[in-house]
C-alpha positions in Angstrom: 43.7 -87.5 52.1 46.5 -89.4 53.9 49.2 -91.9 53.2 51.2 -94.0 55.6 54.6 -95.5 55.1 54.1 -99.1 56.2 55.8 -99.9 59.5 57.2 -96.4 60.0 56.7 -93.9 62.8 55.8 -91.0 60.5 53.0 -90.3 58.2 52.1 -88.0 55.4 49.4 -85.3 56.0 48.3 -82.4 53.7 50.6 -80.2 55.7 53.6 -82.5 55.1 55.3 -85.4 56.9 54.8 -85.8 60.6 58.3 -86.4 61.9 57.7 -86.7 65.7 59.4 -89.6 67.4 61.7 -90.5 64.5 65.3 -91.3 65.3 67.9 -88.9 63.9 69.6 -91.6 61.9 66.4 -92.0 59.9 66.3 -88.4 58.8 67.8 -89.1 55.4 64.8 -91.4 54.5 61.9 -89.2 55.6 60.3 -86.4 53.7 59.5 -82.9 54.9 58.8 -80.9 51.7 57.7 -83.7 49.3 54.2 -84.7 50.3 53.4 -81.2 51.5 50.3 -79.4 50.2 51.5 -75.9 49.2 50.1 -73.2 46.9 51.7 -73.1 43.5 54.5 -70.6 43.0 52.6 -68.8 40.3 49.2 -68.7 42.2 49.5 -65.2 43.7 50.3 -63.6 40.3 47.4 -65.4 38.6 44.9 -64.6 41.3 45.9 -60.9 41.3 45.8 -60.7 37.6 49.6 -59.9 37.5 50.6 -63.0 35.5 52.1 -61.9 32.1 51.1 -63.9 29.1 52.6 -63.6 25.6 49.5 -61.6 24.5 50.1 -59.1 27.2 53.6 -58.3 26.0 54.6 -55.3 23.8 58.0 -54.2 22.7 59.1 -50.8 21.3 58.2 -50.6 17.6 56.2 -53.8 17.7 54.1 -54.7 14.7 51.1 -56.9 14.5 50.9 -60.0 12.4 47.8 -61.7 10.9 47.4 -64.8 8.7 45.2 -65.1 5.7 43.4 -68.4 5.6 41.9 -70.5 2.8 38.2 -70.7 2.3 38.7 -74.2 0.7 39.5 -77.5 2.4 41.3 -78.8 -0.6 42.5 -76.7 -3.5 45.4 -76.0 -5.8 47.0 -72.6 -5.2 47.0 -71.1 -8.7 48.1 -67.5 -7.9 48.6 -65.2 -4.9 48.6 -61.4 -5.6 49.9 -59.4 -2.7 50.5 -56.1 -4.5 47.4 -54.3 -3.2 48.1 -55.3 0.4 51.7 -54.1 0.1 50.5 -50.7 -1.0 48.2 -50.2 1.9 49.5 -47.5 4.3 50.6 -49.0 7.5 51.5 -52.4 6.1 55.1 -53.3 6.8 55.5 -56.7 5.1 53.6 -59.5 3.4 54.8 -63.1 3.6 53.9 -66.0 1.3 54.7 -69.7 1.6 57.4 -69.6 -1.1 59.6 -67.6 1.4 59.7 -70.4 3.9 59.6 -73.7 2.0 61.4 -75.9 4.6 59.2 -78.6 6.0 58.7 -79.0 9.8 57.0 -81.4 12.1 57.2 -82.7 15.6 58.2 -86.1 14.4 61.2 -85.6 12.1 60.8 -88.8 10.1 57.3 -87.6 8.8 57.7 -83.8 8.8 55.5 -82.4 6.0 54.1 -79.0 7.2 55.2 -75.6 5.9 54.6 -72.3 7.5 52.1 -71.3 4.8 50.7 -73.4 2.0 53.0 -73.8 -1.0 51.3 -75.7 -3.8 47.9 -76.4 -2.4 45.8 -76.1 0.7 44.7 -79.3 2.5 42.2 -78.0 5.1 39.7 -75.2 5.6 41.5 -72.3 7.3 45.1 -73.3 6.2 47.3 -70.2 6.1 48.3 -68.9 2.6 49.8 -65.5 3.4 50.8 -63.4 6.4 50.9 -59.7 7.0 52.7 -57.4 9.5 51.3 -53.9 10.0 51.3 -51.1 12.5 48.1 -52.2 14.1 45.7 -55.1 14.0 43.0 -53.2 12.1 45.4 -52.4 9.2 46.7 -56.0 9.2 43.1 -57.3 8.9 42.4 -54.8 6.1 45.5 -56.0 4.3 44.4 -59.6 4.4 41.3 -58.7 2.5 43.4 -57.1 -0.2 45.4 -60.3 -0.9 43.9 -62.0 -3.9 44.2 -65.7 -4.2 43.1 -67.9 -7.1 42.2 -71.4 -6.1 41.4 -74.6 -8.1 39.1 -76.6 -5.9 39.8 -80.3 -5.5 37.5 -83.1 -4.0 37.3 -82.9 -0.3 37.8 -86.1 1.7 36.6 -85.9 5.3 36.2 -89.5 6.2 39.3 -91.8 6.6 37.6 -94.7 4.9 36.5 -92.6 1.9 40.0 -91.2 1.8 41.5 -94.6 1.4 38.9 -95.7 -1.1 39.3 -92.7 -3.3 43.0 -92.4 -3.1 43.4 -93.7 -6.7 41.7 -90.4 -7.9 42.6 -87.9 -5.1 45.8 -87.8 -3.1 46.1 -85.4 -0.3 49.9 -85.8 -0.2 51.4 -87.0 -3.4 54.1 -89.0 -1.6 51.5 -90.9 0.6 49.9 -93.7 -1.5 46.5 -94.7 -0.4 46.3 -91.4 1.6 47.8 -93.4 4.5 50.2 -91.4 6.6 51.5 -94.5 8.3 50.4 -98.0 9.1 51.8 -100.9 11.0 51.2 -104.3 12.6 52.4 -105.9 15.8 51.8 -109.5 16.8 52.8 -111.1 20.0 52.1 -114.7 20.7 49.8 -117.0 18.7 46.6 -115.0 18.7 44.5 -117.2 16.5 45.3 -120.3 18.4 44.6 -118.5 21.7 41.1 -117.4 20.4 40.3 -121.0 19.4 40.8 -122.1 23.0 38.7 -119.4 24.6 35.4 -120.0 26.3 34.2 -116.5 25.8 34.9 -114.3 22.8 33.4 -110.9 22.0 34.1 -108.4 19.2 32.7 -104.9 18.9 33.4 -101.7 16.9 34.0 -98.4 18.7 34.2 -94.8 17.4 35.5 -91.8 19.1 34.9 -88.1 18.3 36.8 -85.1 17.2 37.3 -82.9 20.3 39.5 -79.8 20.8 41.5 -78.9 23.9 39.6 -75.8 24.9 42.6 -74.0 26.6 41.8 -70.4 27.4 44.9 -68.7 26.0 45.0 -68.9 22.2 48.3 -69.5 20.4 50.4 -66.4 20.6 54.0 -65.6 19.6 56.1 -62.5 19.9 59.4 -62.5 17.9 62.2 -59.9 17.9 65.0 -60.2 15.4 68.2 -58.2 15.8 69.7 -57.5 12.3 73.1 -56.6 13.7 73.7 -59.7 15.8 71.4 -62.1 13.8 69.8 -63.1 17.1 66.1 -64.2 17.2 64.2 -64.0 20.5 60.8 -65.7 20.6 58.3 -65.5 23.4 55.7 -68.1 22.9 52.8 -70.0 24.4 54.2 -73.5 23.9 54.6 -76.7 25.8 57.8 -77.7 24.0 60.3 -74.9 24.0 63.1 -77.2 22.8 61.2 -78.7 19.9 60.0 -75.3 18.9 63.6 -74.1 19.1 64.8 -76.9 16.8 62.0 -76.4 14.3 62.5 -72.7 14.1 66.2 -73.4 13.3 65.1 -75.7 10.4 62.5 -73.3 8.9 64.5 -70.0 9.4 67.8 -71.6 8.5 69.4 -70.0 11.6 71.7 -71.9 14.0 70.0 -72.9 17.3 72.6 -70.8 19.2 71.2 -67.7 17.5 67.6 -68.5 18.6 66.2 -68.0 22.1 62.8 -69.3 23.1 61.2 -67.9 26.3 57.9 -69.0 27.9 55.9 -66.3 29.7 52.9 -67.6 31.7 51.1 -70.3 29.7 47.3 -70.3 29.7 46.9 -74.1 29.3 47.9 -76.5 26.6 46.6 -80.1 27.2 48.7 -81.2 24.2 47.4 -78.5 21.8 50.6 -76.5 22.2 52.7 -79.6 22.0 54.1 -78.8 18.6 55.0 -75.6 16.8 52.3 -73.4 15.1 52.3 -71.1 12.2 52.0 -68.2 14.6 55.5 -68.7 15.8 57.0 -69.1 12.4 55.1 -66.2 10.9 56.1 -63.9 13.8 59.8 -64.8 13.3 59.8 -64.5 9.5 58.0 -61.2 9.5 60.2 -59.8 12.3 63.3 -60.7 10.3 61.8 -59.2 7.2 61.0 -55.8 8.8 63.7 -55.6 11.5 61.0 -54.9 14.2 59.3 -57.1 16.8 56.1 -58.8 15.6 53.4 -60.4 17.6 50.9 -62.9 16.2 47.9 -63.9 18.2 45.2 -66.3 17.0 41.6 -65.6 17.1 39.6 -68.4 18.8 38.4 -69.5 15.4 42.0 -69.9 14.2 42.7 -72.2 17.2 39.9 -74.4 16.0 41.0 -74.2 12.3 44.5 -75.3 13.2 43.2 -77.8 15.8 45.8 -80.4 16.8 43.1 -82.1 18.9 42.5 -85.8 19.6 42.4 -88.2 16.7 39.0 -89.7 15.9 39.5 -93.5 16.0 37.5 -96.2 14.4 38.3 -99.4 16.4 37.5 -103.0 16.1 38.4 -104.9 19.3 38.1 -108.6 19.8 38.8 -110.2 23.2 38.8 -113.8 24.4 38.7 -115.2 27.9 39.2 -118.7 29.2 36.6 -120.6 31.3 37.9 -118.9 34.5 37.8 -115.4 33.1 41.5 -114.8 32.3 42.3 -112.8 29.2 43.9 -115.0 26.6 43.9 -112.9 23.5 43.2 -109.4 22.1 42.9 -108.5 18.5 42.8 -104.7 17.9 42.3 -102.9 14.5 42.5 -99.1 14.6 41.9 -96.6 11.8 42.7 -93.0 12.9 41.7 -89.8 11.3 45.0 -87.9 10.9 43.7 -84.7 9.3 45.8 -82.9 6.8 49.4 -83.2 8.2 51.4 -85.8 10.0 52.2 -84.1 13.4 52.2 -86.6 16.3 50.5 -89.2 14.1 53.0 -92.0 14.2 53.5 -91.7 17.9 49.8 -91.6 18.7 49.1 -94.6 16.4 51.6 -96.8 18.2 50.7 -95.6 21.6 47.2 -97.0 20.9 48.9 -100.3 20.3 50.8 -100.2 23.6 47.6 -99.5 25.5 46.4 -103.0 24.9 49.1 -104.4 27.1 48.2 -102.8 30.4 46.8 -102.6 33.1 45.8 -106.2 32.6 47.8 -109.4 31.8 47.4 -110.1 28.1 49.5 -113.0 26.8 48.6 -112.8 23.1 48.1 -109.5 21.2 47.7 -108.5 17.6 47.5 -104.9 16.5 46.8 -103.5 13.0 46.6 -99.8 12.6 46.7 -97.0 10.1 46.6 -93.2 10.3 44.9 -91.7 7.3 45.1 -88.3 5.8 41.8 -86.3 5.4 41.0 -82.7 4.5 40.5 -81.7 8.1 42.7 -79.7 10.4 45.4 -81.9 11.7 45.0 -84.0 14.8 47.8 -84.1 17.3 48.5 -84.6 21.0 45.6 -84.3 23.5 45.7 -85.1 27.2 46.4 -88.8 27.5 47.5 -89.0 23.9 47.0 -92.5 22.4 45.4 -93.9 25.5 41.9 -92.5 25.7 40.5 -94.2 22.6 41.6 -97.8 23.2 40.9 -97.5 26.9 37.2 -96.7 26.0 37.0 -99.8 23.9 38.9 -102.2 26.2 37.1 -101.3 29.5 33.6 -101.3 27.9 34.3 -104.7 26.3 35.5 -106.1 29.6 32.2 -105.0 31.2 30.2 -106.7 28.4 32.3 -109.9 28.8 31.7 -109.9 32.5 28.0 -109.8 31.8 28.4 -112.8 29.4 30.1 -114.7 32.2 27.6 -113.6 34.8 30.2 -112.0 37.1 30.9 -108.5 38.3 33.2 -106.3 36.1 35.1 -105.6 39.3 35.8 -109.3 39.8 36.9 -109.8 36.2 39.2 -106.7 36.2 40.7 -107.6 39.6 41.4 -111.1 38.3 43.3 -109.8 35.3 45.0 -106.8 36.9 48.8 -106.6 36.8 51.0 -106.3 39.9 54.4 -104.9 40.6 57.2 -106.5 38.5 55.0 -107.3 35.6 56.5 -107.5 32.1 54.1 -107.3 29.3 54.5 -109.5 26.2 55.8 -106.4 24.3 58.5 -106.0 26.9 56.9 -103.1 28.7 58.2 -103.5 32.3 56.1 -102.2 35.3 58.4 -101.9 38.3 55.6 -101.0 40.7 51.8 -101.1 40.5 49.0 -100.5 43.0 46.3 -100.9 40.4 44.5 -103.5 42.3 44.4 -101.2 45.3 42.9 -98.5 43.0 40.1 -100.8 41.9 39.4 -101.9 45.4 39.4 -98.4 46.9 37.2 -96.9 44.3 34.7 -99.7 44.4 34.5 -99.8 48.2 34.2 -96.1 48.7 31.5 -95.7 45.9 29.4 -98.7 47.0 29.7 -99.9 43.4 28.9 -103.6 44.2 25.9 -102.7 46.2 24.5 -100.2 43.7 25.2 -101.8 40.3 22.0 -103.2 38.7 20.0 -102.2 41.7 19.3 -98.5 41.1 16.0 -97.2 39.7 15.6 -96.9 35.9 17.5 -93.8 34.7 20.1 -94.0 37.4 23.3 -96.0 37.0 26.8 -96.6 38.1 29.8 -97.7 36.1 33.5 -98.3 36.7 36.6 -98.4 34.6 40.4 -98.4 35.1 43.4 -97.1 33.3 47.0 -96.2 33.4 49.5 -93.9 31.8 53.3 -93.7 31.2 55.4 -91.7 33.6 58.8 -90.3 32.6 58.5 -91.7 29.0 61.5 -93.4 27.6 60.6 -92.2 24.1 62.0 -89.1 22.3 61.2 -87.8 18.9 64.8 -87.7 18.0 66.8 -90.8 18.5 69.8 -91.0 20.9 68.8 -87.9 22.8 70.6 -87.9 26.1 69.8 -86.5 28.5 66.1 -86.0 28.3 66.2 -83.5 31.2 69.0 -81.6 32.8 69.0 -79.1 35.7 71.4 -76.7 37.3 71.1 -75.7 40.9 73.0 -72.7 42.3 73.3 -72.1 46.0 74.9 -68.9 47.4 74.2 -66.1 49.9 72.9 -63.8 47.2 69.9 -65.6 45.9 69.7 -68.7 48.2 68.7 -71.7 46.0 68.0 -71.2 42.3 66.9 -74.1 40.1 67.4 -73.6 36.4 65.6 -75.9 33.9 64.0 -75.3 30.5 60.9 -77.3 31.5 57.5 -75.8 30.6 55.0 -75.2 33.3 51.7 -75.0 31.3 49.5 -74.9 34.4 50.2 -78.4 35.7 52.3 -77.0 38.5 55.7 -78.4 37.5 57.6 -75.3 38.8 56.1 -75.9 42.2 56.8 -79.6 42.2 60.4 -79.0 41.2 60.9 -76.5 44.0 59.5 -79.0 46.5 61.8 -81.8 45.3 64.9 -79.6 45.3 64.0 -78.3 48.8 63.5 -81.9 50.0 66.9 -83.1 48.7 68.8 -80.0 49.9 67.2 -80.1 53.3 65.7 -76.6 53.0 62.1 -75.4 52.7 60.0 -75.1 49.5 59.8 -71.4 50.0 63.6 -71.1 49.8 63.8 -72.4 46.2 63.5 -70.1 43.2 62.7 -71.7 39.9 63.9 -70.3 36.6 62.2 -72.4 33.9 60.9 -72.2 30.3 63.8 -70.5 28.7 66.2 -72.2 26.3 69.0 -69.7 27.0 68.8 -69.5 30.8 67.4 -73.0 31.7 69.2 -76.3 31.4 67.9 -78.6 28.6 64.5 -80.3 28.8 62.4 -82.0 26.2 59.1 -80.4 27.2 55.7 -81.0 28.8 54.2 -84.1 27.2 53.5 -87.7 28.1 53.5 -87.1 31.8 57.3 -87.0 31.9 58.2 -83.9 33.9 57.8 -84.9 37.6 59.8 -88.2 37.2 62.4 -86.8 34.8 63.1 -83.5 36.7 63.0 -85.3 40.0 65.8 -87.7 38.9 67.9 -84.8 37.6 67.3 -82.7 40.7 68.4 -85.5 43.0 71.6 -85.9 41.1 72.3 -82.1 41.3 71.5 -82.0 44.9 73.8 -84.9 45.8 76.7 -82.9 44.4 75.8 -79.8 46.4 75.1 -81.7 49.6 78.4 -83.5 49.4 80.3 -80.2 49.2 78.3 -78.7 52.0 78.8 -81.8 54.2 82.5 -81.7 53.7 82.5 -78.0 54.7 80.3 -78.6 57.7 82.3 -81.6 58.8 85.4 -79.5 59.3 83.4 -76.9 61.2 81.7 -79.5 63.5 84.7 -81.9 63.9 82.8 -85.0 62.6 82.9 -87.2 59.5 81.0 -85.9 56.5 79.2 -89.2 55.9 77.4 -89.0 59.2 75.8 -85.6 58.6 72.2 -85.0 57.8 70.7 -81.9 56.2 67.1 -81.1 57.3 65.1 -78.0 57.9 68.0 -75.7 57.1 70.2 -77.4 59.7 73.2 -79.7 59.3 73.8 -82.1 62.1 75.3 -85.5 63.0 72.9 -88.4 62.9 74.7 -89.9 65.9 75.6 -86.8 67.9 72.6 -84.5 67.4 74.0 -81.7 69.5 76.7 -81.2 66.9 74.8 -79.0 64.4 75.0 -75.7 62.6 72.6 -73.6 60.5 72.6 -74.6 56.9 73.3 -71.0 55.8 76.5 -70.9 57.8 77.8 -73.8 55.9 76.8 -72.2 52.6 78.5 -68.9 53.7 81.7 -70.8 54.6 81.8 -72.6 51.3 80.9 -69.7 49.0 83.3 -67.3 50.8 86.1 -69.4 49.4 84.7 -71.0 46.2 81.9 -68.6 45.1 78.5 -70.0 44.1 77.9 -73.7 44.9 76.6 -75.4 41.7 75.2 -78.8 41.1 74.4 -80.4 37.8 71.9 -83.2 37.2 70.4 -85.0 34.3 68.1 -87.8 33.5 67.9 -90.3 30.6 65.3 -93.1 31.0 66.3 -96.7 30.6 66.0 -97.9 27.0 64.3 -101.3 26.6 63.9 -103.3 23.4 60.7 -102.4 21.7 59.0 -101.9 18.3 60.5 -99.3 15.9 57.8 -96.9 15.0 58.9 -96.6 11.3 60.1 -100.1 10.4 57.9 -102.2 12.8 61.0 -104.2 13.8 61.8 -105.1 17.4 65.0 -103.0 18.2 66.8 -101.6 21.2 65.6 -98.2 22.2 62.5 -98.2 20.0 60.1 -98.1 22.9 56.8 -96.3 22.2 54.7 -97.0 25.2 57.7 -98.0 27.3 58.4 -96.0 30.4 60.4 -96.1 33.6 57.2 -96.5 35.6 53.4 -96.1 35.2 50.6 -94.4 37.1 47.2 -96.1 37.6 43.6 -94.9 38.2 40.2 -96.3 38.7 36.9 -94.3 38.5 33.4 -95.1 39.4 30.8 -92.7 37.9 27.2 -92.3 39.0 24.7 -90.8 36.5 21.1 -89.9 36.1 19.6 -90.0 32.6 16.6 -87.8 32.0 14.4 -90.1 29.9 12.3 -87.1 28.8 15.1 -84.9 27.4 17.9 -87.4 27.0 20.3 -85.3 29.0 22.9 -87.1 31.1 23.8 -85.8 34.5 27.0 -87.0 36.1 26.2 -86.9 39.8 29.2 -88.3 41.5 32.7 -89.6 40.6 34.8 -91.7 43.0 38.4 -92.0 41.9 41.4 -93.8 43.3 44.8 -93.2 41.9 48.3 -94.7 42.2 50.6 -91.7 41.7 53.3 -93.0 43.9 54.4 -90.4 46.4 52.2 -87.3 45.9 54.7 -84.4 45.9 51.9 -81.9 46.4 48.7 -83.6 47.4 46.6 -80.5 46.9 47.9 -80.2 43.3 47.3 -83.9 42.7 43.6 -83.5 43.7 43.3 -80.6 41.3 44.9 -82.5 38.4 42.6 -85.5 38.9 39.5 -83.4 39.1 40.5 -81.4 36.1 41.2 -84.7 34.2 37.8 -86.1 34.9 35.9 -83.0 34.0 38.0 -82.7 30.8 36.9 -86.0 29.5 33.3 -85.8 30.8 33.1 -83.1 28.2 34.7 -85.3 25.6 32.3 -88.1 26.3 29.0 -86.1 26.5 29.3 -82.8 24.6 32.4 -82.0 22.6 32.8 -82.6 18.9 34.1 -80.4 16.1 31.6 -80.2 13.3 32.4 -79.7 9.6 30.1 -79.3 6.7 30.5 -81.2 3.5 33.0 -78.7 2.1 35.2 -79.0 5.2 34.2 -75.7 6.7 34.1 -75.5 10.5 30.6 -75.1 11.9 31.4 -74.5 15.6 34.8 -72.8 15.8 34.1 -70.9 19.0 33.2 -71.4 22.7 29.5 -70.5 22.0 28.8 -73.3 19.6 31.5 -75.8 20.7 30.0 -77.1 24.0 32.2 -77.9 27.0 31.2 -78.6 30.6 31.3 -75.6 33.0 31.4 -75.5 36.8 27.6 -76.0 36.6 28.3 -79.6 35.3 31.0 -80.3 37.9 29.9 -83.5 39.8 30.6 -84.3 43.4 34.2 -85.6 43.5 35.7 -88.1 45.9 39.4 -88.4 44.8 41.7 -90.7 46.7 45.5 -91.2 46.6 46.1 -94.8 47.4 49.1 -95.8 49.5 52.0 -96.2 47.1 55.7 -95.7 46.8 57.7 -96.7 43.8 61.2 -97.6 45.0 62.6 -97.2 41.5 61.4 -93.6 41.1 62.9 -90.4 42.4 61.1 -89.7 45.7 58.8 -92.6 44.8 56.8 -90.4 42.3 54.6 -91.2 39.3 52.4 -89.3 37.0 48.9 -88.0 37.8 48.1 -85.6 35.0 47.0 -88.0 32.3 46.3 -91.3 34.0 43.1 -90.0 35.5 41.9 -89.0 32.0 41.8 -92.6 30.8 38.9 -94.3 32.7 36.4 -91.5 32.3 34.9 -92.4 28.9 34.3 -96.1 29.7 33.2 -95.5 33.3 30.5 -93.1 32.0 29.4 -95.4 29.2 29.2 -98.3 31.6 27.1 -96.2 34.0 24.7 -95.2 31.2 24.2 -98.8 30.4 23.5 -99.6 34.0 20.9 -96.7 34.0 18.9 -97.5 30.9 20.1 -100.9 29.6 21.6 -99.5 26.4 25.3 -99.8 25.4 26.8 -97.0 23.3 29.9 -97.6 21.1 30.2 -94.1 19.6 31.1 -90.8 21.2 29.9 -88.2 22.2 26.7 -89.6 23.7 24.2 -86.8 23.0 20.6 -86.4 24.2 19.4 -87.2 20.7 21.3 -90.5 20.8 19.8 -91.3 24.2 16.2 -90.6 23.1 16.6 -92.6 19.9 18.1 -95.5 21.8 15.2 -95.4 24.4 12.7 -95.4 21.6 14.3 -98.3 19.8 14.5 -100.2 23.1 10.8 -99.6 23.8 9.8 -100.7 20.3 12.0 -103.9 20.6 10.4 -104.8 24.0 7.0 -104.4 22.5 
């Protein structure tokens, strides 16, 4: 894995940047720590089993919380009798929904969840009461003693049935038609463009109902101090700030009385991207009894409360001119929202934005609706809003290429965007190496030589994709900044970076240390990161939408500039040179013109701090706000920019499969990927993120689907019955970082954690078509579907 800076005398290797032969005056433009493959800062603790998760924590006097869950997917709550549970020895408190009626939600405009059900339950497993007891066994026994009287209501599990029967059954009384939200966006003259097209194709696509599969279940430990009124919450969350804010709403406690701390997080993938009842229940019970309370979900409860990817029912129509250029796209999307709103509005309009890239599309129409059903709520899942439409668009392009008699690669290269592209919805792409991604993946995989030429049962397919990086969107309007950092430098602790960012396993703490070290001119090992704490760390929105590397990088650069200026002024007096000619690299400060004039970095720090105390730099980042579509009104307004982003990462994948025509099983044999992530801050970590992304969605394409019976009860709420790929299904991976540097981004960086998720579904589906000559439009593609399709194909062919 290598990357060269065009025309330079240095290059990036897995060990860092090779600096030999570079003039001293160029020191300020070359990297030593960014681009260096280093172990993650939390790796030793995790490998040795020393990492502390919320579920590992205990506090003196800690009680254990459990939540009683509904056996009905839709029912009126007639009566809850908690008297027997309260009388059980060892029970400290029982909580019902009436004690916490304030509604919460990650999107404030549509917030409609409560900690526990109030008037009725809307999905199987919804919480109706909670208990705190001296141990888990007593808490479980107490749950059985809570008597609940239900009046069952009709259960709506399909979004189309939900809309059709809304006149007789409303899941939320304030949502006519059982529609959470709907909207339309039209750019250009779509109908006229279609009338002028030489090739037009329309298909329907359906995606499944997967769950994140993170290893650590939702866990929260809350400790309330009755004397001070302070609430301290340790939680497995991706969004400490949004949790902080929603706790304040529900508990009716000022935010300055609440502290959210993140221990080690055992994965999230979006599933911990909003608050959970575990956190609220722990806090409410702790306040009620004046003792710490910990609530840990069973695996079944993780499934019951879900927040996984939205099933999408998509109609996609695309038209090309005689030469194969895209002229128009018409996209209709019905999304299964489940019981509560959550991320729904955001995801719905992200799917609309995904029609505009990574190809040039001059005329676009989007109609979409997110529909309530009596299922656990859907939410954010790795690549939120992008995976479903990418599946449809990339597969349709392959089919159109076949209509034209050209290679899908040729068609996609012809329509691919380049740097400086502005989409018709005003999404601006400052830098793109998408064409290079397509070219690299195709050449390294031998796609053109293999496609259509492999034996029956073997196939190869390609697809591309992109994702936002440093998103310009926030769930609360006028939030500035989106990220802030404080860096402290002194002789006591060296360099300490404070930020409330959440490292959920993606390695953001390591990347932040590398970027701070790069800008300060020290080594990655010199930087200590204090993150994931709303009291200690500086403000950050959280880990979602691939925002952290870009956002924190910009804030870090600002903070480091302030520190470096003070250090250079101090060193200038000590060296007898001008401050603006000094360079700080490898823990040395020296003149770019008189290289013999130098001193150790720590000497300058000592000189400054001996007079001024700690040296502190502050930095923040707020993305540019471009005019876009308001997610509520549908109007084009400044700052309403769902899908808009400071920059974008790109990816292309080529999958090779073998289909066992006897059993219907699909084997993914090899994946070749090429990604434009800008400057890879930690190339080794990039490779891990890309490989994880691909395997993540291989499971979503071939195995994973939550199953409910007609009553709405979960049939596979565990890792035994819910099938996911293991290391045994890991294909051969050839991942490639294409040569890229975004001059508008801090350190030239882009995202890599979600862009590589996007092409997996369509690349696999296109490979299966190449293998057996059957196209699939619904996911997951199970062995039963393969065998049925092969049988029908054989009967049709006679």
